[in-house]
N, C-alpha and C positions, 0 to 999 in steps of 0.2 A: 504494500500500500504506500509506504513512504517513498519507494522508488518511483512509483507513478507520479506522485505529487512533485517530486524533485524536477521533473522534466516538463512541467506545465509551461515554463518560460519559453519553450520552443514553439508552442502553438502559434503565436503571431508571426514567427519567422518562417514557418514552413511554406506559406503561399508566396513569399517574396521573391524566390528565384525566378519565377515566371515573369514577373514585372521587370526585374533587372535584366534578364537574358533577352527578353523581347526588345527592350530599349537599346541594349548593346548591339543586338543583331541588326536592328533597323539602322543603327548608326554606322556599323562597320561593314556588314554584308547584307544589305537590304534585299537584294534579289533572292538570295538563298533563304533568308528568313521568311519572306513572303511565300515562297514556294513550299515551305514546310509548315504552313500556318496551321493546318489541322493538328500537327504535333503539339502545338502550344495549348490548344483546347484540351487535348488529352492530358497534358501535363498539369493543367490547372485542376481538372477533375481529380486526377490521381493524388496530387498533394493535399487537396482539401479533403479527400476521402481518408487519408492517413490521419488528419486532424480529427475527422468525425469518429474514427475507431477509437482514438485516444480519448475523445470526449465521452463516448459511450461507456468506456471503462470507468471514467470518473463518475458518471451518472450511477452506474451500478454500485460503486463504492459508497456514494452519498446515500442511496436508497437503503443500503445495508447498514447504515448507521455511522458512517465516518464523520469525524469532527471537522471543524474549520481548520484550515492549514494556511500559514502565511510564511513567506520566506523573503528576507530583505538583505540588501547589500548597500553599503555606503557609496554615495555618488560624489558628494561634496561636503566637507566639514570646514567651518570657519568660525572660530571662537564658540559662541553658544548656539550657532545655527548649524544644523545637520540635516541634509536632504538624502533620503534613502529611496532607492528604487527596488522593486520586487514584484511579487505576484501574490494574489489572495484567492484562495479556493474555498468556496462553500457551495451550498445548494443553489444559490442564485447564479453563481458563476457557471456551474455545470448546466443549468437550464439554458442559459444564454449560449453557451458553447454548442450544445446539441442543436439548438434552433438555427444558429448561424450556419453551421456546417451542413445540416441536412437540407435546409432550404437553398443554401448556396450551391450545393452540388446539383440539385434539380434545375436551378436556373442556369448553371454553366452548361449542362447537357442540352437543355432547351436552346440556349443561345447559339450553340455551334451550328444549328440549322437555321435558326431565325435570322442570324446575322451573316449567313454565308454569302449573300449577294453584296454585302456592304464593303466599300473600300477601306473602311476603318476597322476591319475585323480584328487585326492584331492589337490595335490601340484599345479596342473594346476589352479584350481579355486581359491586357496589361492593367487597365483601370480596375477591372473587376477583381483581380487577384489582390491588388493593393487595397481595394475597398474592404475585402474580407479580412485581410491582415490587420488593417486599422481597427476594425470592429472587434476582432479577437483580442487585440492588445487592450482595447478599452475595457472589456468585461473581465480581464484578468488583472487589472491594475490594482495596486495595493494602497494607493494614496491619491489625493485629489489633484496634485500636480501632474502625476502620471496620467490620470483620467483626462485632464485638460489637454495634454499633448495629443493623445489619441482622439479626443473629441474634435480637435481642429483638423486632424488628418481625415477623419470621417467626413467632416464638412467640406474639405477640399475635394475629396473623391466624389462626393455627391454633386458638387459644382461642375466637375469635369464630365460626369456621366449625364447629368440633366442637359447640359449643353453639348452633348456628344455630336449632334448635327448642328454645329455652331454656324454653318453657312446660312441656315434658316434664321431670319431675324427673330421670329417668335421663340425659337429655342434659346438663342443667345440672351434674349430678355428674361426668359424663365430662369436660367441658371444664375443670372445676376440678381434677380428678385430673391431666389432662395438664399444666395450668399449674403446679401445685405440684411434680410430678415433674420437669419441665424446669427449674424454678427451682433445684433442687438441682444439676443439671448446670451451669446457667448461672453459679451462684455459684462453682463450682469453676473454670469457664473464666475468670471475671474474676480470681480469685486467681492462676491460672496466667499470665495476661497480665501482671499487675503483677509477679509474680516474675521473669518472663522479661525484663521491662524493667529490673528491678533488676540483672540479670546483664549485659545487653547495652547498655542505654541507648538502645534503639531499638525501635520498633514495626513498622518496615518489613521485609518478608519477606527481601529480599536481604541487608540489613545484619544482620538477626537471625540468619539461617542462617550467614552467614560468621563473625560474631563468636562466636556460641555454639559452633560447631564448632571454631574455633581454641582457645577457652578450654577446652573439654572435652578435646581432644587434647593440649593442653599442660598439663593439670592446673591451669588458671588459675581454676577455679571448683570449689566443693565439689560432688562428684559426687552426694551425697545430695540436696542442695538442687536441683540441676538435674533430678534424677529426679523429685522431688516436683512441681516446676513442670510438667514434661512430663506427669506423671500427672494433674494438675489440668486441663490442657488437654484431655487425652483424656477426662476425665470429662464435659466438655461434649458431646463427640461420642457418648458412651455414652447419655446421656439423649435427645439429639435423634434418634438412629438406633435407639432402642428396643433397646439391647443389655442383656443381663443385667448387673446386677440392676435397672436402671431401665427395664425394658420394659413395666411393668404398665399404662402409660397407653394403649398402642397398641390393644389389643382394644376398650377402652371408647370409643376415638375413632370407632368405627364407628357411633356414635349420630348423627353428622352426616350430611348428604345424601350419597348414593353418589358423585356427581361429586367431592366433596371428598375422599372416601376414595381415589379414583383418583389425584388430584393429590398428596395427601400421600404416598402409598405409592410413587409413580413418580418424581416430579421435584422435590419441594419439601422438606417437613419432614424426612423421614427421609434424604433425599439430602444435606441440609445437614451432618449428622454425618460422612458418608462424605467429603464434600468437604473438611471441616476436616482430617481425617486425611490425605487426599491432599495438601492444601496444605502441611501441616506435616511431611510425610514426610521431607524432608532433615534436619530436626531429630531426628525419632524414630529414624532409622537409626543415629545415633551413640550412642544410649543403648540397649544391649542389653536392659536390664530392661523398657523400654517396649515394645520389639518382642515380647518374650515375653508381656507383659501383653495386648497387642493380639491376638495369636494365641490366647491362653487365653480371653479374653472372647469372641472370635469363635467358637471351637469350642463353647463352652458354649451360646452363643446359637443356633448351628446346631442342636444336638441338642435343646435345650429347646423351641424353637419348633416343631420337627417333632413331638415327643411331645405337646405341648399341643394340636396341631391334630387329633389322631386322633379325638376323640369330640365335637367341637363340632357343635352343631345349627344355629347361625346361619351362613348362607353367607358373610356378610361377615367374621364373626369367624374363620372357617376361613381365609379369604384373608389376614386380618391376621396370624395366626400363621405362615402361609406366608411373608409378607413378612419377618417377624422372622427366620425361619430363613434365608432367602436373604440378608438383610442380614448375618447371621452369616458366610456364605460370603464376602461382599464385605469384611467386616472381617478375616476370617482371612487373606485373600490378602496385604494389605500387611504383616501381622504376620509372615508367612513370607518377605517380600521380593518377593512377586509383584505388583508395582505395576501392570504392564500388565494382568494377569488381573483385578485388582480393578476397574479402570475398564471393562474389556470386559464384565464381568458386570453392572456398574452400568448400562451402556447396554442390554444385551439384556433384563435383568430389568425395566427401566423400561417398555419397550414391551409386554412380555408381561403384566406385572402391571396396567398401565393397561387393556389389553384385557380381562383377567379381571374387573376391578372394574366397567368399563362393561357387560360382559356380565351381571354379577350385578345391576346396576341395571336392565337390561332384563328380567331374570327377575322381580325384585321388582315392577317395573311391570306385568308380565303377571299376577301373582298378586293384585293389589289388587282386581280385580272379584270375586274369590271370597271372600277372607278379610277384605276391607275395608281401609281405609287405616290399617293397624296394623303397624308395623315388627316387633313381636313375632311376628306370624304370617306376614307377607309375606316375611320373611327366614329363616324357619324351614324347614329342608329336610325336616322331618317332614311338612309339609303339601304338599310338592312331589311330583315323580315324573311320568313320562309326558309331559313338556313338549315332546318332540321334534316331535310333529305340530302343536303350537300355535305354537312359536317356532323354526322350522327354521333360520333364518339365525343367530339368537343361539346356537343349539346348535352350529352348525359353527364359529363364531368362538370360542366358549368352549372347544370341543374342541381347537382349534389352540393356544390359549393354555395349556391344561392340558398338552398334549404338550410344548410348549416348556419349561414349567417343570419337567416331569419329566426333561428332558434327552434327548429322543428326536431323533435326527438326521433331517433336516438343519436343524431349527428353531433359532431364535436362541440360546436358553439352553444348548443342547447344546455349542456351541463354547466358550463362556466357562466354564461350570461344569466341563467336562472338563479345561480347562486348570488350574483351581484344584485339582481333585482330583489331577492328575498332579504339580503342584508341591508339594502337601502331602505326597505320598508321598516325594518327594525330600527334603523338610525333616524330617519325622518320621513314621514308620510308625504311631505311636499316634494322632496327629491324623488321619492318612489313613484309618485304620479307622473312626473316628467319622464322618468326612466321607462316606465311601462308604456306611456304614450309613444315614446320614441321607438320602442320595440315593435309596435304596430306600424309606424312609419317605415321602419327598416324593411319589414316584409313587403310593404307596398312598393317602395322604390326599387328594391332588388328584383321583385317579380316584374316590375315595369321594364327593367333592363332585359330580363330574360324573354319576356313576351315580344317586345319590340324587335329583338334580335332573331329569335328562332321561329316564332309562330306567324301565322298569316301567310302572306305572299311576298315574294321578293319585290321591293319597291323600286328597284332599278332594273330595267330589262337587260337580259344577257345579250351580248353583241357578238357578231361574227368578227373574224380577223380583219376584214376590210369592208368598207361600205359606208352608207349613211343611215343613221338611226334617229327616228323621232320617238322619244320615250317620255314618260312622265312618272312621277311618284307622288304619293299622298303624304303629307306631313302628319304622321299619326301622333296626335296630341290632343289632350282634353282642354288645352289652354287657349291656343290661338285659333286662327282660321284654318279650316280643313278644306283647302282648295288645292287642286292639282297644280304642281309646279312643272312647267314644260322644260324639257332639256332637248336641245337640238345639237347633235354632234356629228361632225365629219371626222373620221379617224382612219388611220392606216397603221396596221401592225407590220413590223419587219423584224426578222431574226437578227440578233446580234452575234451571239455565240453560244455554244453548248458547253456546260461545265457541270461536272458532278451529276450527270444524268438529267439535268434540267436545261431548258431553253430560256435564255434571258432575252426578252423581247422589248423592243422600243415601240411605244404607242405614241403616235403623233396626233394630237387633237387640234382641230381648227374650230374655235368657238368665238363667234363675233369678230372674225377677222384676225384674231390672235392665235398664234401657234404655240402649243405647249407640248413638251416631250416628257414621258414617264418611262422609267426602266423598271420592269418587274419580272419575277420568275414564274414560270409555269411548267407543268409537266406535259403539256400538249405539244406534239411535234408536227401535227398536221395543220396547215394554214386554214383549211376549210372547216376545222372543228370550231364550234362555238366556245366562247370563253365563259365558264360557269364558276361559281364558288367551288372550292375543292378542299378536301380534308387535308390536314397537315401530315407531314411525314412522321415515321415511327419515332425518330429521335426527338420530335416535339411532343408526340403523344405519350411516350414512355414516362417522362417526369410528371405529366398530368395524371396518369393512371396511378403512379406511386403516391402522389399527393391525395388522390381519392381515398386510398387506404388509410392515410393519416386522418383525413376528414371523417371517415367512418368510425375509426376505432380509438383515436387519441383521447377522446373525451372520457373513455372508461378508466383512465388512470386516476381520475378524481372522484370516482363513485363514493358518495359519503355514507353509504348504508352499512358497510362492514369495514372495521378498522384493518382487517387483513387484506382487503381489496383496495383500500385507499392508498395507492402508491404515492400520490402527490403529497399527502400529509407526512408519510415516512420520509420522502425526499426533502421536505422543508423543515423537519424536526430540528436540525442543528440551528438554523436561523430563527425559527420560532422560539426556541429556548433562549437565544441571544436577546430576543425582543421581550422575553418574559411573558409570552402570550400563551393562552390555553390552546393546545394543539388538537383538542378533541372536537372534530367537526362531524361526528357521526349523527345520523338521523335515520328514522325508519322510512320505509317505502311509502307508507300512507301519508305521512307528513310532507314528504318531498313532492309527491305527485299532486297532493292537494294544493300546495303552494304554486306548482307549475301550471295548473289548469288555466289560470287567468292569463298568464303570459303567452301560452300556446294558443289560447282562444283569440287574443289580440293579434298574434301573428297570422293565424288562419283568416281572421277578418281582413287584415291588410292584403293578404294574397287574393282573397275573393274580390275585393274592391279593384285590385290591379287587373284581375282577369275580366271583370265586368267592363272596365274602361279600355283595356288594351288587348283583350283576347280576340279570338277569331270572330265572335259575334259582333264585337264592336267594330272590327275592321270591315265586316260586311256592311253594317249600317253606314260606316264612314264612306265607303266607296259609292254608296247610293245617295250620299248627301243628306241622310235622314237625321243625323245627330244635330246638325245645325238647326234644322227645322224644329226638332223637339225642344232644343234649348231656347229658341226664340218664342216659344208658345207662352203667352200671357205673363203672369207674375213670376214664373220660374226664371225668365230672363232677367227680371229686375233684381231678383235675389242671387242668382247664380253667377251672372257675368261679373259684377264687381268683386266677388270673392275669388273666382277663378283667375281673373286678371291680376289681382293683388298678389295672390300666391305665386302665379307664374312670374310676375315682375320681380318679386322678392328672391325667388330661387334662381331665375335665369341671370339676374344681375348680381348674384352672389351676396345677397343681403345688403347691397350698396356699400359694403365695407371697403372694398377696393376703391370705389369712387370717393368715399370719405377720406381714405388715406391719401389718395392722389391730390384732392383739393386742399386738405388741411396740412399735409406734410410735404408732399413732393412739390406742389405748386408754390407753397410758401418758401420752401428751401431754395427753389430755383429763383423766386423773386428776390430773396435775400442775397443770393449769389450775384444776380444782375445788379442789385444795388451796390454791393461791395465792388463789383467790377467797375461800375460807373464812378464810384468814389475813388478807386485806385487810379483809373485811367484819366479822369477829368480833374480831380482835385490834387491827389498826391503827385501824379506825373505832370499835371498842369502847373503846379507851383515850381517843380524842378525845371521843367522846360521854360516856364515864364522867366525865371531868374536868368537862364542862359540867354533868352531872347532880349531881355532888358539890358543885360551886359553887352550883348552884341551891338544894339542900337546906341547905347551910351558911348561905347568905344568908337563907333563910326562917327558920332557927333563930335566927340572930343578931337578926332583926327582932323576935322576941318577947322576947328577954332584954335588949334595950336599955332603959336608963333615962333617956336624954336627957342624960347627963353626958359632956362631951367628954373628960375625963380617963380615963373608963372605956373609951371607944372607942380612945383612943391606947394604953392598956395592952394591950387585946386585939390591936390591929394590930401592936404591937411584939412581942408574944408569938408571933404567927404568923410574923413575919419571922425571929425567933430560931430557931423550930423548923425553918423552911425552910433557914436557913443551916447548922444542925447536920446536917440530912439531906444537904445538898450536900457538907459537909465529910466526913461518914462515907463517902459513895460515892467521893469523890476519893482517900481513903486506900486 
């Protein structure tokens, strides 16, 4: 056991050789490196698999009752100041290690095929390996300084990956938005770390918790200062985990490749904030204000994320707001003291959301032959529908992920979300009402995504490889006008080259006199064959099928009915003992299912409403134009229209929060910058330039009045000095 713990420090280093060798290869032998690019994908998967096996061994030891282990070595010593680096292993560390490695391996395998057509294939895997290494270093850190270093590395990697397609202005803006928003939280985190060191004199977790708790209990520290320091630490988690009000970067982060979205939302970027709160939980528990703040931010994020997801058209953005809402649940749980439920939902949500994002990538991949290699179209659910017969495996996996996120038993998220809902009711009925209502909204907007994508009929007509097509689609929405939108396209398909068994085609579209080219991959080799949505390859389907197994069975590790079957509680016993919490979470079957009836009923009601509005019956009425006629009848229009328009406007415009930030912050900062620029250019530079100009003209004037007599020059010189001294004396008074 001790030998296993001694080598934990290697885990962040194992994925790094791929990043380093790809960089050196592209610098020294670029052609050879690019020709062997599939080897780098295999190496990435292999090295992360080694870390996964090591992490699994740690998990087994933690479940079997191993204690907390810490190893430190001195990095710098100066008088009374000593900074040590090391690693810290407990149940929380093992949970994060297994999440990062398992989800990371699935994403890497999936990415090999998904990114095969991209020119930045090697750059992608280099960034991915560094991203995984940074997150592994973060979760094994033994002190706050070490966490902050890896915290910044994770932020840097997310910046590079969100802006991976940096030639697209929208992607470049998205990565800058994520970077700037997270800098706000990171600055708060740094101030909190320094403030906590001022109080305790230590960065190490064990010393920090013990000293700070004793000082707070014995009134040895100003309570306001301690609360401010803890709030600043929490601010770092708010930004990283996309909690209100610093959540605005998360939907725009969908401009990166879909595998990155899966990794960020499941096991790395957003999980880092939850990890920080869980790691500092012993400190937060002794400051009631912070616990109330965590629960308040969590419940606001829960409801806000759900309402903003209601009218989104982009499939990835809908899933992003879903992540935001679920992270709100995970943040709410520690705020109400439900530490076990928070980590439980972190685990179940990670696998379900990774499955949904990889499924969305498969959907986007299937739509590219129709709409071209255009994220604005291939991710837009308005162009989808009727994909069941084209992508049956993706449909089944996506459905299971959707049901899990809705909280339908016996799938994974049902067990964890229901535990949070029950604990919230015991803590505060007001919080519970919002949490339960959001559970119904979650079922509605998730099934809206599913129905718009897979059910009904394909809303963009499939096209031949060459010709002219007049087509139209209906904007399936309960919010706006349901009128057909015409599309007139002249297009020509031409082969570019065959690679890896696939034909890379160039589609030239002539729309309104403008020519646009899209490159996309297809398995069709016959020009006369129509282009239809198609199922993804086995290397993309395999990770999704494995994640289905996790979605089906991972929830059973936290069954609360029998202490012998409750693996999660056994896993968390060392940390629960550190918190001095009661680890007995057992309950009987009758009590559990009685409590879960209400949440499952709400979820079922949300699914039914989604099916009524977006199911096949609705689509049939929609195509006949009957819905508008029904809505316009009598007083129903007076009542229904203002409500639906208000909800649509709130959701579609992201709650007007981005607009508020733009007008109150961005515009004001730009105005201040313009004012400063004007002051610098016209006042500061004006004075400097004015002195020079005045001197020039004075010199020119004196040149013409000079008579060649030295006594006259001395008289003028002394006169100027006297005037200057008088002016200086006047201003000094």
